C-alpha positions, 0 to 999 in steps of 0.5 A: 897806925899806917904810914903812907908813903907820898904818891906823886908831887905835880899837884895834879895827881895825889900825894896820898891815897887812903885805901878803903874796902869798897866804893866810896860814896861820901867824903868828909872832913871835920869843918870844925878846928877841935876835930879838923883832921877826922875825916868820914868816909861813907859806902855802900854799907859801912862809915869809915871814920879815920885820922889824919896827921900832917907834917905840916902840923905835927912836929913829931910826924915826919911823914903824913900818917893815917889811921883808922879809928873806928868802922861802923855799920850803916844800913842803906848805902850813904848818901850823904853825911855831916859831922857834929860840933860835938864831936872831939878826941882831945877832950873826956870823955871822947865823942864822935858825933855825926849824921848820914842820909841814906837811900831809904830817905831816912837821917841817922844820926851817929854818936859813939865813945870809941867804942859803943856806937848809939844810933838814932832814926830820923824819919820824915821825908819821901825821897832821897836826902842829898844834904845835912848840916849841923848848927855849927855851935852846940849840934843841936839842930840838924837841916836837911834837903830833899827831892821831895822838895823840902828841907826839914829841921829837927831837934832832939829827934824830932822834925820841929820845921818842914820848908817847902819849894818848888823843886828838889833841895840840892844843899843847905848849909850853916856858916860858922860865922853867920850863925843866924843864917842858912842857905839853901839851893834848889835844883832850879838854880835858886839859892836863898839865905834864911833867918835859922831862927824864924826861917824867913827869907833873908835873900835870894840868888838866881844862877840863871840855869838848871838844873843846879847839882851843888852848893857851897859857901866859903867857911873863909869869906861868908860873902862868897857862894859857889854853885854848880849849874848845868855846865858852870861855875857860878860864884856871888858876892852877897854884898853884891847879891843882884848878879853873879860875880863870874861863871865859867864853863868847868865840866862839858857834859855837866857839873855835879860837886863844887867845895870851896877851900876853906882855908882860903877865899882863892881855891874851888873844886869842881867834879863833873862830866865827862870822865868823874873830872875833877879840877881847882879853879882860882877864884881869880883867874881864868885856868885851872890849878889840877885836873885829874880823871878819877873812876868814880867821885863819892865826895870832895871835901877840904881840909878846914886849915891845910890846903889838902882836898880830900876826893872820894873814888873807887876803893880808895880816898886820894889826897891832894896837896893844892898850893898856888 
């Protein structure tokens, strides 16, 4: 176990830096409460799985600790990652399960008992897979979204359904409290909700801009949608979905990532150009809470219960503690 010392107290500086062997392309905290301290980091040819101990949650811990649990080979650069709800280190047998997309347009489903790793390769997309998500209750299904203008549903290693769109699918999401709905965000600026059983459309909203490169569906408020489109952060309230509830310029040369805080609906993080800039915004005010220049940004991910934001970088993951 590695004990890391805090590097800064100012909120625009990371409070921790986790050293990795190479550039980070994806960063994902587990979104499930029973595995919330697990962090997956996607690299050029491997995935690092680690566990965080925070002083806020562990009375036996006097300072933050980070331990690498497993390093797993990956045949290509990791494009995107998602955790399965089957993952748990608190029951026996211990299980790590997650899925990745690679630059070879394939999905890989990894299952590990912390010693042996099993990999299942899912083939069917013909272009880059931008996003993937597990059904959040049992984890038997995976939804993927791709540059090939499709979203696919997978079960038991096979594609069971394909939805066709008019532009690349940049984001797919499945909400833990809205199991009957799947969200699909298209590059054209259209965000749609589908019935997760019938895959019939429920509603769509239009950002009025393009390109949309990322969306998020707030875990703490299932009515809240966020998207980064062109240079703007666009927010929707699904109880009144006809028009955005807010839009603000966030990155003058293009916004790339957006992630809503998982423990409050008041915080949202974005990254974009110029300068691979990370910003954290308060949803109900115009001011920014964090602004930090990065060498690269390899994904954003919030802890499910604590005010920590993990940001992938150049051979490190930076942890920001965001309070307001």
